[in-house]
N, C-alpha and C positions, 0 to 999 in steps of 0.2 A: 752583464749576464747574458744578454741576447747575442753577443759576439761568440760566447762559448757554445751556445746551442747551434748557431749557424755553422761554426767551425766543425763541431762534432758531426752534424748532419752532412756536411760536405765531405768529410772523411768516409762516412758510411756509403755514400752514393757510388763512388767508383767500385767499392768492394762488391756491392750487389750486382753491378753490371758485369763484373768479371765472373761471378758465380754462375751465371746462366746465359752465356753468350752463344747464340746459334752459329754453327759453322756450316757454311754452304759447301757441298761437295757433290760429286757425281756418284751414281750407283747403278749397278746392273743387277738383274735377278732372273731366276729361272727355276724350273722344276726338275731338271734332269742332270744333276751333278754326277760325275763318275764316282766320287767318294760316297760311301754309304754310311760313314761314321759321323755322328754329331760332333762338331768342333767349331771353335772361333779362333781365327788365326790373324795375327797382325803382321804386315809386311812393311819393311823399311828399305829394302834393297831391290834392285831389278830382279835378282834371282828369286827372292821371296814373292815378288809380284807375279813372276811367271809361274811359280809353284802354285799360287792361288788359282790361277787360270787353268793350270794342269789338273787341279781337283775338279774343275768344271768340265774339262775335256775340250777347251777352246784355246786358241792362241791368245796371248795377252795383248790388249790394245797398246799401241805405242804412245802412251800418254804419261807414263810414270816418270817422275823426276826425282831421283834419289837425293836425299838431303833437303828436299823442299816439300816432300809429300810422304804420307803413310797411307796404307790401305788396310781394310779389315775385311776378312772373309767370314761369313756366317753360313755354316752348313748344318741343316737340321737332321741329316741322316735319313735313312730309308723310311718311307711311309708306305702303307699298304695300298693306297689308292690315290687318285687325282684330287685336286682341290686344296692342297696344302701350299703355303707360301710363307716367305719371310717378309714381314711388313716392318720397314724401318720407321720408327716413330720420331726419333730425333738424333741429331749429332750436335753436341754442344760442348762448350768449355765450361767446366765447373771447377773453380779455383785453380788448382795446379795440374789439371789433366783434361783430356778430351774423353767424353763419354758417349758411346753409341748405344741407343736404346732401341730394342726391337721386340716384336711379338710374333708368335707363330699363328698364322691364320689357318683355319681348318675349314673343311666343307661346311656349307651353311647349316645343314641339319645337325651336325655335331655342335656347332656354336649355339644354335637355338636350344638344343637339349641341355646345354650347360646353363642357359639363362632361365629355364623353367624352374618354378619353385619346387622345392622338395616335396614328395608326396607326403600326405598326412600320416601320422604314426598309426600303426595297426592297433586295433582294440585288444586289450589284454584278454588272454584265454579265460573263459568262464564268465566274462562280463556280459551283461544284457545288452542287446542292441538298443539304439536310441528309440524312444517311443515314436510311433507314427503320428502324423498330424491328425487332428480330429476330422472326421468325415471319411477316413479311409475304411474300406470294407475289411472285415476280418478283425477289427479291434486293434488296440495299440500294440505295436511291435510285430504284427502278423506279416508285414512285408508285402502286402498286396496293394496294387494301385486300384483306385475306384474304377468300376466298370465303365467302358466307353471312352477312356482317356487315351487308349492306343499306346500305353507304356511298353517299352521294349526292355525286357530284363536280360537280354543276351549281352555278353561282354562286348565291348567295342572291338572292332577289327584291329589286328596288329598294324603298326605303321608299315608302309611299303619299304622294303629293304632297298638300300642303295646298291646299284650294281657295282661290283668291284672292278675298278679300272686297272690300268698298269701301275705297278709300284713306281713311286717317284722319290726324288731326293732333292728337296727344295734348297735353294742357296741365294745368297746376295753378296755382292762385293761393293764396298764403299770406298771411294777414293777421297782422301782428306787432304786438302791443300796446306797442311802444316806438318812439320816434323820436329817441332821444338818441345812438345809435351808428350808424356806417356798416354797411352790409350787404354780405356776400360770398356768392356762390353757388358751390358745388362739386358736380361730378358724380362719383359713384363709378362706376367701371367694374364690369362684372359680375364677381363673385367666383367 
């Protein structure tokens, strides 16, 4: 019986290694591609490699080996300001394909705004305000702070507006040293 368990676990071990094997590759990125449309393009020939770099507006580096390599171009499209980028999270083999996973990075204040908890729900119309804690002048629910506390009832100032910079078009190109498997591209949404 122990031979069957060892044999079964030995068969499972190689499959799990193949399911998530990291693939090392080179990548380039920038914020000013010529193309303004969002797209993900796979290149397997020298002409397609040059076309990827044509979307960026730069000459293609002379490193592509057709039949031995593939490349993936990720273009986010036009963004209204600076601070956006393509962040490559992983390039790995999953079973019978290569999967490139990326996320869009945004300016810090946009990312922080997405992480803030949602504001509390507004009070239904016609409902009474919550009672004031004991010791407040004006009785329960009057909305007055005790005298001498220096309470400020003015609304908080609006957050400083980010100055709008030049429009950008973020991009990344990943050179994958394999040409034997199909390629998929996945975008992770902000966590």
